Rosetta silent file (secondary structure, phi, psi, omega in degrees, C-alpha in Angstrom):
SEQUENCE: MGVRIEFEAKVYRWQARTQSWFFVDVPADISSDLRELPAPPRGFGSLRVEARIGGTTWRTSIFPGSETYALPLKRAVRDGEGLSEGQVATVHLDVLEL
SCORE:     score description
SCORE:     0.000 S_00000001
   1 L     0.000  133.269 -179.069    0.000    0.000    0.000 S_00000001
   2 L   -83.256  177.233  178.154    1.363    3.412   -0.963 S_00000001
   3 E  -114.656  132.397 -179.786    1.407    6.648    0.969 S_00000001
   4 E  -111.246  131.475 -177.244   -0.643    9.623   -0.217 S_00000001
   5 E  -133.875  150.957  172.497    0.401   13.174    0.671 S_00000001
   6 E  -136.264  138.379  178.770   -0.783   16.688   -0.171 S_00000001
   7 E  -158.577  165.735  173.011    1.120   19.916    0.476 S_00000001
   8 E  -112.495  141.265 -179.240    1.739   23.405   -0.855 S_00000001
   9 E  -154.102  153.118  179.987    5.226   24.543   -1.807 S_00000001
  10 E   -84.391  136.109  176.416    6.965   27.329   -3.664 S_00000001
  11 L   -74.022  131.554  176.812    8.510   26.623   -7.065 S_00000001
  12 E  -134.611  159.828 -179.704   12.223   27.377   -7.118 S_00000001
  13 E  -104.685  134.575  172.439   15.059   27.210   -9.620 S_00000001
  14 E  -116.857  122.626 -176.434   18.277   25.320   -8.996 S_00000001
  15 E  -109.278  128.303  177.108   21.036   26.233  -11.363 S_00000001
  16 E  -132.364  127.214 -176.813   23.993   23.977  -12.056 S_00000001
  17 L    54.634 -120.438 -177.564   26.540   24.810  -14.683 S_00000001
  18 L  -105.093    2.440 -178.094   24.556   26.158  -17.633 S_00000001
  19 E  -108.563  151.007  175.035   21.278   24.338  -16.974 S_00000001
  20 E  -116.370  139.354  172.885   18.379   25.225  -14.698 S_00000001
  21 E  -122.609  150.686  179.827   16.071   22.774  -12.992 S_00000001
  22 E  -116.126  142.061 -176.319   12.866   23.611  -11.159 S_00000001
  23 E  -143.368  164.721  159.260   11.668   21.932   -7.978 S_00000001
  24 E  -125.897  148.291  179.075    9.290   22.137   -5.056 S_00000001
  25 E   -98.296  135.842  171.690   10.362   20.844   -1.649 S_00000001
  26 L   -70.149  131.210 -178.566    8.300   18.392    0.360 S_00000001
  27 L   -52.161  150.399 -174.456    7.843   20.042    3.801 S_00000001
  28 H   -57.487  -41.126 -178.258   10.382   19.020    6.444 S_00000001
  29 H   -66.708  -39.461  177.189    7.867   17.251    8.709 S_00000001
  30 H   -69.568  -41.000  178.188    6.530   15.142    5.827 S_00000001
  31 H   -59.679  -39.723  178.304   10.070   14.478    4.572 S_00000001
  32 H   -60.894  -43.659  177.720   11.012   13.233    8.032 S_00000001
  33 H   -64.261  -39.871 -179.562    8.110   10.769    7.954 S_00000001
  34 H   -63.838  -34.337  179.391    9.064    9.632    4.435 S_00000001
  35 H   -63.786  -21.298 -178.722   12.601    8.831    5.568 S_00000001
  36 L   -87.467   -7.350 -177.334   11.110    6.278    7.972 S_00000001
  37 L   -69.346  145.715  178.046    9.274    4.319    5.265 S_00000001
  38 L   -82.172   64.353 -177.480   10.443    0.776    4.513 S_00000001
  39 L   -87.375  148.491  176.031   11.215    1.598    0.880 S_00000001
  40 L   -65.968  150.825 -179.798   13.498   -0.510   -1.309 S_00000001
  41 L   -65.037  134.644  178.310   16.949    1.003   -1.895 S_00000001
  42 L  -135.365  164.054 -179.996   17.086    3.273   -4.971 S_00000001
  43 H   -54.652  133.785  177.993   19.703    5.544   -6.457 S_00000001
  44 H    62.011   13.715 -178.432   20.572    8.555   -4.318 S_00000001
  45 H    75.043   20.038 -177.067   17.978    7.449   -1.726 S_00000001
  46 L   -72.129  160.443  174.259   15.162    8.548   -4.028 S_00000001
  47 E  -121.666  132.648  176.500   11.532    7.475   -3.707 S_00000001
  48 E   -75.150  134.913 -178.892    9.341    6.708   -6.744 S_00000001
  49 E  -138.690  158.309  162.772    6.153    8.784   -6.770 S_00000001
  50 E  -108.513  123.407 -175.135    3.165    9.641   -8.875 S_00000001
  51 E  -111.338  149.816  174.368    2.734   13.400   -8.652 S_00000001
  52 E  -140.086  130.713  169.890   -0.202   15.632   -9.525 S_00000001
  53 E  -129.478  120.701 -177.232   -0.411   19.392   -9.762 S_00000001
  54 L    59.630 -127.273 -179.829   -3.720   20.685  -11.068 S_00000001
  55 L   -95.098    7.203 -176.805   -4.722   18.491  -14.001 S_00000001
  56 E  -103.864  123.697  177.870   -1.191   17.218  -14.714 S_00000001
  57 E  -121.161  137.552  178.313   -0.142   13.800  -13.405 S_00000001
  58 E  -152.539  160.272  175.961    3.275   12.225  -13.950 S_00000001
  59 E  -104.600  137.161 -177.947    5.600    9.603  -12.484 S_00000001
  60 E  -159.731 -162.792  174.303    9.006   10.626  -11.227 S_00000001
  61 E  -128.410  151.806  169.301   11.179   10.378   -8.123 S_00000001
  62 E  -104.170  146.030 -172.426   11.688   12.672   -5.161 S_00000001
  63 E  -119.316  132.951 -177.285   15.274   13.138   -4.010 S_00000001
  64 E   -74.727  138.904  169.773   16.464   13.583   -0.421 S_00000001
  65 L  -112.888 -161.326 -177.506   18.337   16.682    0.646 S_00000001
  66 L   -67.883  -34.928 -178.831   19.649   17.562    4.077 S_00000001
  67 L  -126.825  -21.898 -174.564   16.169   18.282    5.493 S_00000001
  68 L  -135.768  162.675  167.541   13.615   17.782    2.722 S_00000001
  69 E   -89.819  148.107  178.479   12.858   15.764   -0.370 S_00000001
  70 E  -114.269  133.782  176.844   12.799   17.681   -3.658 S_00000001
  71 E  -104.642  116.815  178.392   10.263   17.033   -6.426 S_00000001
  72 E   -72.860  141.206  178.151   11.536   17.976   -9.900 S_00000001
  73 L  -115.183  104.400 -179.961    9.102   19.893  -12.114 S_00000001
  74 L   -71.915  162.418 -175.693    9.728   19.296  -15.786 S_00000001
  75 H   -55.396  -41.895 -178.720    8.889   21.973  -18.322 S_00000001
  76 H   -59.384  -36.558  178.113    5.730   20.204  -19.541 S_00000001
  77 H   -69.799  -50.114 -179.101    4.309   20.315  -16.003 S_00000001
  78 H   -59.638  -46.465 -179.502    5.253   23.957  -15.421 S_00000001
  79 H   -66.196  -43.895 -178.326    3.917   25.040  -18.813 S_00000001
  80 H   -63.574  -30.290 -178.583    0.757   22.942  -18.536 S_00000001
  81 H  -106.422    4.313  178.448   -0.104   24.391  -15.137 S_00000001
  82 L    63.889   36.954 -177.913    1.187   27.925  -15.762 S_00000001
  83 L   -96.995  139.478  174.093    3.780   27.687  -12.990 S_00000001
  84 L  -136.042  170.282 -178.524    6.840   29.875  -12.747 S_00000001
  85 L   -53.268  132.801  177.597    9.563   30.479  -10.198 S_00000001
  86 L    93.844  -16.358  178.622    8.209   31.809   -6.901 S_00000001
  87 L   -78.167  155.219  178.087    4.633   30.604   -7.372 S_00000001
  88 E   -98.539  132.613  179.090    3.029   28.240   -4.878 S_00000001
  89 E  -115.514  142.794  170.013    1.785   24.889   -6.145 S_00000001
  90 E   -91.734  120.883 -172.590   -0.571   22.424   -4.479 S_00000001
  91 E  -114.496  134.746  172.699    1.083   19.034   -4.869 S_00000001
  92 E  -115.055  126.337  179.755   -0.461   15.572   -4.486 S_00000001
  93 E  -124.191  135.848  168.004    2.021   12.704   -4.180 S_00000001
  94 E  -113.815  116.649  178.387    1.465    8.970   -4.084 S_00000001
  95 E   -78.917  127.732 -177.171    4.611    7.185   -2.926 S_00000001
  96 L  -101.456  168.466  171.966    5.023    3.997   -4.964 S_00000001
  97 L    63.270   41.941  174.458    6.944    0.760   -4.331 S_00000001
  98 L  -101.868    0.000    0.000    6.402    0.358   -0.602 S_00000001
């Protein structure tokens, strides 16, 4: 059985070298709970999720940072939902593979 979460988070840009990636962070309290899940080992400690923002649903992974997990937002999601840096998104996540 998976875990279902909903939260609001601000879209931010992370720039590395010449490329930019956009993310939202899973709140620290939820991230702490996610770290306790009996998930199978995956690269970089990531968790497979199905994410939904507005009418856009996609499968991806969330990646652990020092305090939170980060959910990457690909261009198709941002464009489809009219999201830009600094805006707040309501995110629905279903954690898969538990």
